[in-house]
C-alpha positions as CSV (number, residue, x, y, z in Angstrom):
1,M,-7.8,7.6,20.0
2,D,-7.7,10.5,17.3
3,T,-11.3,11.4,16.3
4,T,-10.8,13.5,13.9
5,L,-12.8,13.2,10.8
6,H,-10.9,13.1,7.5
7,H,-12.7,14.0,3.8
8,V,-12.1,14.6,0.3
9,D,-14.2,16.1,-2.1
10,G,-14.4,15.5,-6.1
11,L,-13.3,12.4,-6.0
12,L,-14.3,11.9,-9.4
13,D,-12.3,14.8,-10.8
14,L,-9.0,14.4,-8.7
15,P,-6.7,12.0,-10.8
16,P,-4.7,13.7,-13.6
17,E,-4.7,12.5,-17.4
18,G,-2.5,9.6,-17.6
19,R,0.7,9.8,-20.1
20,G,1.2,7.2,-22.8
21,A,0.3,3.8,-21.7
22,R,0.3,4.8,-18.1
23,P,-2.9,6.0,-16.2
24,G,-2.6,9.0,-14.1
25,V,-2.7,8.3,-10.2
26,K,-3.0,10.8,-7.3
27,K,-3.1,9.5,-3.8
28,A,-6.3,11.2,-2.5
29,L,-6.4,10.4,1.2
30,V,-4.1,8.7,4.4
31,G,-7.0,8.3,7.4
32,H,-7.3,6.4,10.0
33,G,-6.0,2.9,8.5
34,A,-6.6,3.1,4.9
35,R,-4.6,4.8,2.0
36,V,-7.0,6.1,-0.8
37,V,-5.7,6.5,-4.5
38,M,-7.2,7.6,-7.5
39,F,-6.6,6.4,-10.9
40,R,-7.6,7.7,-14.4
41,F,-7.7,5.7,-17.4
42,A,-7.9,6.0,-20.9
43,A,-9.3,3.2,-23.0
44,G,-6.3,0.4,-23.6
45,Q,-4.4,1.6,-20.8
46,V,-3.0,-1.2,-18.1
47,L,-1.4,-0.9,-14.8
48,D,1.0,-3.8,-15.0
49,E,1.0,-6.9,-12.7
50,H,2.1,-6.1,-9.2
51,K,1.0,-6.6,-5.2
52,A,0.3,-4.9,-3.1
53,N,1.7,-4.9,0.7
54,F,-2.0,-4.7,2.6
55,P,-5.3,-6.1,1.4
56,I,-7.1,-3.5,-0.9
57,L,-10.2,-2.7,-2.2
58,V,-10.8,-1.4,-5.9
59,Q,-14.0,0.3,-6.9
60,C,-14.8,1.6,-10.5
61,L,-16.5,5.0,-10.5
62,R,-16.8,5.6,-14.1
63,G,-16.1,3.7,-17.2
64,T,-15.7,-0.1,-17.3
65,V,-12.1,-1.7,-16.4
66,D,-10.9,-5.4,-15.9
67,F,-9.5,-6.4,-12.5
68,V,-7.4,-9.5,-13.0
69,A,-5.7,-11.3,-9.9
70,G,-4.3,-14.9,-11.5
71,D,-6.7,-16.7,-13.8
72,Q,-9.7,-14.7,-12.3
73,T,-11.2,-11.4,-14.1
74,A,-13.8,-9.3,-12.5
75,T,-15.4,-6.7,-15.4
76,L,-15.8,-3.3,-13.2
77,G,-18.5,-0.8,-14.3
78,P,-19.7,2.1,-12.2
79,G,-19.7,0.9,-8.9
80,G,-18.3,-2.6,-9.3
81,L,-16.2,-3.2,-6.2
82,A,-13.4,-6.1,-5.6
83,N,-11.5,-7.1,-2.5
84,L,-8.0,-8.9,-2.8
85,D,-5.3,-10.0,-0.2
86,A,-2.2,-8.8,0.5
87,L,0.6,-9.7,-2.0
88,V,-1.1,-11.5,-4.4
89,L,-0.2,-10.4,-8.2
90,H,-3.2,-8.4,-10.1
91,E,-3.3,-6.1,-12.7
92,V,-5.9,-3.5,-14.1
93,R,-7.2,-2.9,-17.8
94,A,-8.7,-0.2,-18.6
95,V,-11.7,-1.2,-21.1
96,T,-13.3,2.1,-21.7
97,D,-12.0,5.4,-20.2
98,A,-12.3,5.1,-16.4
99,V,-11.9,6.4,-13.4
100,F,-10.6,3.7,-10.5
101,Q,-10.3,3.9,-6.7
102,L,-8.1,1.9,-4.5
103,V,-7.9,1.6,-1.0
104,M,-5.5,0.4,0.8
105,L,-6.2,-1.6,4.1
106,D,-3.1,-0.2,5.8
107,P,-3.4,-0.4,9.8
108,A,-0.7,1.7,10.3
109,A,-2.1,4.5,7.6
110,S,-2.5,7.9,9.9
111,P,-2.9,11.4,8.9
């Protein structure tokens, strides 16, 4: 078993600025069973409805976003966290400028 520690510093500064209606996106880490992706949203930007092949954890680190899955909406501010099963349609709407972290729980992910 690989017991090597993998880490990333400066997650809040990692994602680039978005362009037009799309947020900035940056892969932060692929590690032991997880893929971490950072997003930087400007107020009003939307990550259109999509689904992930794995269960996900999402966390708002700065600003405010609406995380929408079906008829449910979770408004996430700094430190707000949500969890979603695999293959569920969802979207993210930026209420304010925001930094948002996505963790895909992919058992095959490895460094």
